Each structure stands twice: as structure tokens, then as C-alpha cells.
C-alpha positions as CSV (number, residue, x, y, z in Angstrom):
1,M,96.4,101.7,63.2
2,T,99.7,101.1,65.1
3,Q,99.2,99.0,68.3
4,K,100.0,100.7,71.6
5,S,103.0,99.5,73.5
6,A,103.3,98.6,77.2
7,L,106.4,97.8,79.2
8,L,106.5,95.7,82.4
9,I,109.3,96.6,84.7
10,G,110.1,93.9,87.2
11,G,108.1,90.7,87.5
12,I,104.6,89.4,87.9
13,A,104.0,86.6,90.3
14,H,100.2,85.9,90.2
15,I,98.7,87.1,86.9
16,R,101.2,86.1,84.2
17,K,98.4,84.6,82.1
18,E,96.3,87.8,82.3
19,W,99.2,90.0,81.4
20,E,100.1,87.9,78.3
21,E,96.4,87.9,77.2
22,C,96.8,91.7,76.8
23,S,98.9,91.0,73.7
24,S,95.6,90.8,71.8
25,F,95.4,94.6,72.0
26,L,98.8,95.7,73.2
27,K,102.4,95.3,72.1
28,L,104.0,93.9,75.2
29,S,107.6,94.1,76.3
30,E,109.4,93.4,79.6
31,Y,112.4,94.7,81.5
32,P,112.6,92.0,84.3
33,D,116.0,92.9,85.7
34,G,119.0,95.2,84.9
35,S,120.1,98.4,86.3
36,R,119.1,102.1,86.5
37,E,122.0,103.0,84.2
38,D,121.1,100.4,81.6
39,F,117.4,101.3,81.7
40,M,118.0,105.0,81.3
41,S,120.5,104.3,78.5
42,R,117.9,102.3,76.7
43,C,115.4,105.2,77.0
44,K,117.9,107.7,75.7
45,N,118.8,105.5,72.8
46,G,115.2,105.3,71.7
47,E,114.5,101.6,72.5
48,Y,111.1,102.5,74.0
49,S,110.3,105.3,71.6
50,D,106.7,104.1,71.0
51,L,105.9,103.3,74.7
52,F,102.4,104.3,75.8
53,A,102.2,102.8,79.3
54,I,104.4,101.3,82.0
55,Y,103.3,98.5,84.3
56,R,105.6,99.2,87.3
57,S,105.7,96.1,89.5
58,N,106.4,96.1,93.2
59,E,110.0,95.1,92.3
60,S,110.5,98.0,90.0
61,T,112.5,100.2,92.4
62,K,115.0,97.3,92.9
63,V,115.5,97.2,89.1
64,T,115.6,100.9,88.1
65,G,115.7,102.8,91.3
66,P,113.1,105.5,92.0
67,F,111.2,107.2,89.3
68,N,112.6,110.6,90.3
69,K,113.0,113.6,88.0
70,E,116.2,112.3,86.6
71,L,114.6,109.1,85.3
72,I,111.3,110.7,84.3
73,D,113.1,113.2,82.2
74,V,114.5,110.5,79.9
75,L,111.3,108.5,79.5
76,P,110.0,108.6,75.9
77,S,107.7,111.5,74.9
78,S,105.1,108.9,73.8
79,L,104.6,107.7,77.4
80,K,101.2,108.7,78.8
81,F,100.6,106.4,81.8
82,I,102.5,104.8,84.7
83,C,100.5,102.0,86.5
84,H,102.3,101.4,89.8
85,N,101.9,98.4,92.1
86,G,101.8,99.8,95.6
87,A,99.5,101.9,97.8
88,G,102.5,104.1,98.5
89,Y,104.1,105.9,95.6
90,D,106.8,108.1,97.3
91,N,109.3,106.5,94.9
92,I,107.6,108.3,92.0
93,D,108.0,112.1,91.5
94,I,104.4,112.9,90.8
95,D,105.1,116.6,90.0
96,A,107.6,115.6,87.4
97,C,105.2,113.1,85.9
98,T,102.4,115.7,85.8
99,R,104.7,118.3,84.1
100,R,105.4,115.6,81.4
101,G,101.7,114.9,81.0
102,I,102.1,111.4,82.4
103,Q,99.2,110.1,84.5
104,V,100.0,107.8,87.5
105,A,97.9,105.1,89.2
106,S,98.6,103.3,92.5
107,T,96.8,100.4,94.2
108,P,95.2,101.9,97.4
109,V,92.0,99.9,97.5
110,A,93.6,96.4,97.2
111,V,95.8,96.8,100.2
112,N,93.3,98.1,102.8
113,D,92.3,94.9,104.6
114,A,95.7,93.2,104.7
115,T,97.5,96.3,106.0
116,A,94.8,97.0,108.6
117,D,95.1,93.4,109.8
118,V,98.9,93.9,110.3
119,A,98.2,97.2,112.1
120,M,95.9,95.4,114.5
121,F,98.5,92.6,115.0
122,L,101.1,95.2,115.9
123,M,98.7,97.2,118.0
124,L,97.7,94.2,120.1
125,G,101.3,93.0,120.3
126,A,102.4,96.5,121.5
127,L,99.6,96.7,124.0
128,R,100.5,93.4,125.5
129,R,104.2,94.1,125.2
130,I,104.6,90.7,123.5
131,T,108.2,90.8,122.4
132,P,109.9,89.7,125.6
133,S,107.6,86.8,126.1
134,F,107.8,85.7,122.5
135,Q,111.6,85.7,122.7
136,A,111.6,83.9,126.0
137,V,109.5,81.0,124.7
138,H,111.9,80.5,121.8
139,Q,114.8,80.6,124.1
140,G,113.3,77.9,126.4
141,K,112.8,80.4,129.2
142,W,109.0,80.2,129.4
143,K,107.9,83.7,130.5
144,G,111.4,85.0,130.9
145,S,112.7,87.4,133.5
146,D,110.5,90.4,132.5
147,P,106.9,89.2,132.4
148,R,105.2,92.6,132.9
149,L,101.5,93.0,132.5
150,G,100.2,94.5,129.3
151,H,97.1,96.6,128.5
152,D,93.6,95.7,127.1
153,P,92.5,97.5,124.0
154,K,89.0,98.0,125.4
155,N,88.1,101.6,126.1
156,K,91.5,102.9,124.9
157,V,91.3,105.9,122.6
158,L,92.7,105.1,119.2
159,G,93.9,108.1,117.2
160,I,94.2,107.5,113.5
161,L,96.4,109.9,111.6
162,G,95.2,109.5,108.0
163,M,91.6,108.1,107.7
164,G,91.7,106.9,104.2
165,G,91.0,103.3,103.1
166,I,93.5,101.7,105.4
167,G,92.8,104.0,108.3
168,S,89.0,103.3,108.0
169,A,89.7,99.6,107.9
170,V,91.8,99.9,111.1
171,A,89.0,101.8,112.7
172,T,86.5,99.1,111.9
173,R,88.7,96.4,113.4
174,A,89.5,98.6,116.5
175,K,85.9,99.1,117.3
176,A,85.4,95.4,117.4
177,F,87.9,95.4,120.3
178,G,86.0,98.1,122.2
179,M,88.3,101.0,121.3
180,K,87.1,104.6,121.0
181,V,88.2,105.9,117.6
182,Q,89.2,109.5,116.7
183,Y,91.0,110.6,113.6
184,H,92.6,113.6,111.9
185,N,92.7,114.3,108.1
186,R,93.4,117.5,106.3
187,S,89.7,117.4,105.5
188,R,86.9,116.0,107.6
189,L,85.1,112.9,106.1
190,S,81.4,112.8,105.6
191,E,79.3,111.5,108.5
192,N,78.7,108.3,106.6
193,E,82.4,107.7,106.0
194,E,83.3,108.5,109.6
195,Q,81.2,105.5,110.9
196,G,81.1,107.0,114.4
197,A,84.7,108.1,114.6
198,K,85.4,111.5,116.1
199,Y,87.1,114.1,114.0
200,V,89.7,116.2,115.9
201,G,92.6,118.6,115.2
202,F,96.1,117.3,114.8
203,E,97.3,118.5,118.2
204,E,94.2,117.2,120.0
205,L,94.8,113.8,118.3
206,L,98.3,113.8,119.8
207,K,97.3,115.0,123.2
208,T,94.3,112.7,123.8
209,S,95.1,109.4,122.1
210,D,96.2,106.3,124.1
211,V,97.3,104.6,120.8
212,L,98.3,106.4,117.7
213,S,98.1,104.6,114.3
214,L,99.9,106.2,111.3
215,N,98.0,105.6,108.0
216,L,98.9,108.4,105.8
217,S,101.0,108.9,102.6
218,L,104.6,110.0,102.7
219,N,105.4,113.3,101.0
220,A,107.4,116.4,101.7
221,S,104.7,117.7,104.1
222,T,104.4,114.4,106.1
223,R,108.1,113.5,106.4
224,H,108.9,113.5,110.2
225,I,105.3,114.5,110.9
226,I,105.9,112.7,114.2
227,S,109.1,114.0,115.8
228,K,110.3,115.3,119.3
229,E,107.9,118.2,119.3
230,Q,104.9,115.9,118.6
231,F,106.1,113.2,121.1
232,D,106.3,116.0,123.8
233,M,102.5,116.7,123.2
234,M,101.5,113.1,123.7
235,K,100.2,111.3,126.8
236,D,102.8,109.6,128.9
237,G,102.8,105.9,128.0
238,I,101.3,106.3,124.5
239,I,101.6,103.4,122.0
240,I,102.7,104.1,118.4
241,V,101.8,101.9,115.4
242,N,103.2,102.6,111.9
243,T,102.2,100.5,108.9
244,A,102.5,103.4,106.4
245,R,106.0,104.7,105.7
246,G,109.0,104.8,108.0
247,P,110.0,108.4,107.4
248,L,106.7,109.6,108.8
249,I,108.5,109.2,112.2
250,D,111.8,110.6,113.2
251,E,113.2,107.3,114.4
252,A,115.9,108.9,116.6
253,A,113.2,110.8,118.4
254,L,111.1,107.7,118.8
255,V,114.0,105.8,120.3
256,D,114.4,108.7,122.8
257,A,110.7,108.7,123.6
258,L,110.8,104.9,124.2
259,K,113.8,105.3,126.6
260,S,112.1,108.1,128.6
261,G,108.8,106.1,128.8
262,K,106.9,108.8,127.0
263,V,106.1,106.0,124.5
264,W,105.3,102.8,126.3
265,S,105.6,100.6,123.3
266,A,105.5,100.6,119.5
267,G,104.5,98.3,116.7
268,L,106.4,99.0,113.4
269,D,106.2,97.4,110.0
270,V,108.1,100.2,108.3
271,F,111.3,102.0,109.0
272,E,113.1,105.3,108.1
273,E,116.0,103.7,106.3
274,E,114.7,100.2,105.7
275,P,116.0,97.5,105.5
276,K,118.3,99.2,108.0
277,I,116.6,99.5,111.4
278,H,117.8,101.8,114.2
279,P,119.7,99.8,116.8
280,G,117.7,101.6,119.5
281,L,114.6,99.8,118.1
282,L,116.2,96.5,117.6
283,N,117.5,96.4,121.2
284,N,114.3,97.6,122.9
285,N,111.9,94.9,124.2
286,N,109.1,97.3,124.1
287,V,109.0,97.3,120.3
288,V,107.2,94.8,118.0
289,L,108.9,94.7,114.6
290,L,107.9,93.3,111.3
291,P,109.9,93.6,107.9
292,H,107.4,95.7,105.9
293,M,104.9,92.8,105.3
294,G,101.6,94.7,105.5
295,T,100.4,93.4,102.1
296,S,102.2,90.1,102.2
297,T,99.3,87.7,101.5
298,W,98.6,85.7,98.4
299,E,95.2,87.2,98.0
300,T,96.3,90.8,98.4
301,Q,99.3,90.5,96.1
302,R,97.1,89.0,93.4
303,D,94.5,91.8,93.9
304,M,97.2,94.4,93.6
305,E,98.6,93.0,90.4
306,L,95.1,92.8,88.9
307,L,94.4,96.4,89.9
308,V,97.6,97.5,88.1
309,L,96.6,95.5,85.0
310,N,93.0,96.9,85.1
311,N,94.4,100.4,85.3
312,L,96.6,99.6,82.3
313,K,93.6,98.3,80.3
314,E,91.5,101.4,81.2
315,A,94.3,103.6,80.1
316,V,94.7,101.9,76.8
317,K,91.0,101.6,76.0
318,N,89.5,104.8,77.5
319,G,92.5,107.1,78.2
320,K,92.0,107.3,81.9
321,L,92.8,105.5,85.2
322,I,90.7,103.7,87.8
323,T,92.9,104.7,90.8
324,Q,94.8,107.7,89.7
325,V,96.9,109.2,92.5
326,P,95.0,111.9,94.5
327,E,97.4,114.8,93.6
328,Q,96.6,114.4,89.9
329,K,92.9,113.9,90.5
330,K,92.7,117.1,92.5
331,A,94.7,119.0,89.9
332,K,92.2,117.9,87.2
333,A,89.2,118.9,89.4
334,N,90.7,122.4,89.8
335,I,91.2,123.0,86.1
């Protein structure tokens, strides 16, 4: 029987040995660098005509650009699985994949703790308004000219928008700081999954939270889910934390809300047009900024790569995925 073929797009940093060991049951090939035009040309010319699965590394978008409909339409008809490294998969057109019969996996579980840690780092930094003091020390100015008092997390109401794996991990950490946790999802969690968090409607979450943490996926329905209309509903002096995806927030509206004082401070790891950052955020001392490093630990990066590889193995051996994206899992359940 002909051996199935798998293609690695981008590089592997932590599990090179484990990837190469898959050659015992897979025909392995790699596309470590190149261009979108070159990759699409190779697909059209039949170079990957026997391809069964793709290991899409977290560098893949830099190599081929997004897996949008244009690119998916030229992938070989033999392709059945895309195993993607990343909790977010907004750079893959899931609908186009589903129409082609291509199943897609992401890495949601592996990123939970590291991303939640960064969310708490940003939350505490924003509560304490840490940026001016941090900058002053590095400039040899000790506390600087603007050493305003911050806020304690204790007894603050934390609103979590998107109580999935990362949101739940944020809730666990926030409770250790004495915060009162409420959340909103499209569907309420079971009592066991809630772990004492209060379920509220979207508008109530906005109106009653002292701190709002965004932990939901980016898609057409969530793009700019937080904009001027939503800021207007919030408490004066709310604190915003975003470790999910930048376009969840209308950045221009956030800048205006910071200027007016509606938003007291913000902690951001992601941006609407990253790596470009809105000047109104860069020039505002009430904002704590990180360069999209929520999963940037050795342990988490290795766990993510391993989960992609385990998805690939499961696809080849059993024709299914361990962490298939929710849209496709729901579609299967409704058939």
C-alpha cells in the first residue's frame, strides 16, 4: 500500500527528532521557506499531488500567507487534514476547508496556562498603572513625575468574555487574587466547569465589570465586538485586557476611551494590525504593551508542537483529530 504523505510548512524548533521518526509510517516533505506565489505554483503543478496532511507550523503564515479560499482552492484533492500550530486559527478559512472535505486541528489546550499567566501579568500591570514607573526607573528618574496610585485586584469584578480553556485558566488565577469572576459565552457552562464564576449576559458583563478580559476567538461575528457602543456601556474607569486577537477591539475606539477616562488603563498582548500598533496606544502611559508573547515559553512551544504532531499521527492512523476546530466538530454533531 502506498505510504501517506505529510508536508511541514515552516520550521520545527523543539521536536525535530519526533517529526523525523514519523518517517517510519509517513512520507515526509518540508517547505521551510519560500513565498505564497511559489507554494501555490507548486500545488498547481502537482508537486504535492499525493499529499494527505499538512503540519502547519506557527511560522506558516510568514511563508505562505493565510490559508484563505484562494490558497485552499489550489491544495491537492488528496489533502484530508491540516494540523495547525496555534490556538487561534483566524488565518485559515475553515468554511473553505470544510467544503473541500479538509479537517482542521488547532492547539487550544497547550496554550491555556501560558496565555493566562500573561493575561494576569497585564491585568496586574494595568491595575497598578505600571508603565510610567517602569519607564522612569530605566531612565534613572526613580518614580518619575507621575507616580499615581494604582488599584488592588482584591474584590474587583473580573468579566471574562470567552470562558474557554484560557478564560477558565484566567478565572482560576484571578480568584487567587481575591477577584469576583463573572463571564459570558454564547452558551452557559456546566456548574462544574463554572467553578463558582457567575454567568451573565453580554451587556451585563460590560456594565458591571471592573476589569474585562477578552479570551475568545476571532471570526466574522467577534471582529470589533468591543467598539464605541460597548465602551459607552462600561463603567467609568474600566480596565481592558486582551491576550486573544487584536481585531476583537476597535483600536481607534479604545484610544478614544483611554483619552476620555472611560478606560482607566489597558493591558494588551495583541493588536489590530500587528506588528503595527496604534500611536495612541504607544504614546499612552496608561497602557501596558507586550509583542504577542502569550505562548512564548519553552514548555508551551514544545507542548504546542507535540500536539500538532499528535493530531497528525491520529489523522494518519485513525482518520480523525484530537483537537479539531469547534466549527467542524459542531457541524459533525449536527449531521
